[in-house]
N, C-alpha and C positions, 0 to 999 in steps of 0.2 A: 638413425638410434639404435638397431639391432645391434644385438651382441653386448650392448653397454648395460645391462640388467635393469635398466629405467625405462622399460618398454610400457606404453599406455595401452590399456586392455582395450580390445576391440569394442566395436559399437554394441556387438550382440552380448558381449560379457557384462559390458556397462549396464544396457537394458536389462539384462538377467538379475544383476545385483540391485537395481533400482526396484524391480518387481519383487525381489525377497525381502528387500525392507518394508514393503508394504504389510508383513505379516508379523504378528507378535509370535511368540513362541507357542503360545495356546492355539493361535491361527494354525500355524505350522503342524502343529501336533495333529489337529483334527482333520486338517487337509490331507496330511499323509496316511492317516488311520483309514480315512475314508478310499482313497486311490489305491491302498492296499488291498481293501475288499473288492474294489471294483478289479484289480489285477488278478485277483485269485479267483474271481467268479468267471472272470475270461478265460484263464488257464483250465478251470473245471469244463467250461464251455467246449473249448477247443477239444480238451481229452475225450469229452462224450462224444462229439463230431466225428473225430478220427478213430474212434475204435470201431474195430471190424464188425463186432457184432454187440448187440445189446446184452446187458447182462440179465441172464434168466434168474428172476427173483420169485420166492413164494407168494408171497403178500402184495407185491407191486408189480404191476403190468405198466410198461410205458407204451403209449397208444399215441397216434398220429406223427410218427418221425418226419423230420423234414425231409422235402423232396429232394433231390439230388442238386436243383438250384438253388434250394433254399439253403443247403448243406454249404454250398460253394459262397453265397452271399455272407451267410453268417460267420464261416472262418475269414472271409475278407473282413468283415467287421471287427472281428477278434484281433486281427492285426492293426487295424485303426484305432481301436481302443487301447492296445499295448503303446503304439506309438504316443498317441496322446498321453498316456500315463509318464512315460519318459520324457515328453517335453514338458509337461507339467513339473515333474521331479528336478529337471534340470533348471528349469526358470525360476523356481521358488526355492531351489537349494533344499530341497526334502532330504533327509537322512534315511538311509535303508534301515528298516525295522527287522528285527529278527524274530522268527516265531520258531519256539521249542517244539520240534515236532512230536517227541515222547510226551511232553506236558500237553499237547492238544489232543494225542491220542488217551492220555488218560483222563483229561477232564470230560471228553465226549463219552468215554465208556463208564465213567463214574457215575455221569447223569442218565444213561441207560441203565445202569444199575439199580439207580434210586426209581426209576420208572418203571421198571419191571418189579421191583419188590413192592408196588403202589398196585400191582394187578394180581397179587397173589390173592387165592381164595378170602383168606380172613380180612384183606381189605375191600374186596367187591362188594362185601356186604353194604358199603357206603352208595353202591349204585342200584340197591334192592336187595331182596331176599336171595340169598345163595342155597344151591340144592344141597342137602347133607353130603352128598358122597363126592361133591366136586373137590373139597381138600383133599381126599385120598387120591383123586385122579389128576388134578390139575397142579397140585403144589409139587410134586417130584419133578417133573420136567422144567418147570419154571425154578426150582431150585438148582438144577443142572445149568440151565442158561444163566444164571446168576453167578455161578462157579465160573462158568467160562468169562462172563462179562469181567469178573473180578481177576480172572487170569490173564487178561489183555492188559488190564492195568497194572498188574503184578510183572507182567514182562516188561512193560513200558517203564515201570518206576524202577526196575533192577531188583524188586524184591522177591521175584520168582524166576530161577533161571531157565532160560528157553528151552533146555534138555529135559527139564521136568513136566513140559507140557506134553499129554498123551495124544496120540492120533484121534481123530473124530471116531466114534463108534464106541469107543471105551468108555464104560461108565463109572470106572473107579474115580475116586477123588484125586485133583491134580496135587 
């Protein structure tokens, strides 16, 4: 029957279709969203494991890095996780979801802006008595940090031209 346009789907395709029919649209959405999170976590883990050096951060120190054997095993597991996600996506006919990268950046930095606003001296009073000089000393650098966080949002949203971002160390307004 080849070439006549009425070919029967293969056994694997039939099984895949029958598995896909077991899910409602809500089930399919939840399954796909969770598997996207797994896929993104595996991607982040792989990036972290294959990075030549650990990021040098000021307030965060990563300890207990994996041994070379652990690193190799984790990378192997990441490959298996990705293959399993691919298989599940194919078996259940899950749709690719799009993630708007700029909106993701905007969302994260908007939340950070809110969090930094909440650590300004006038709001720290909620956690106890604030030294009278703290406002004058802590507020200006926090204000600058807030401006930088909002600048990330502005560049990502297109409301701030990338050329208007000043190099680090310059204290003038953006």
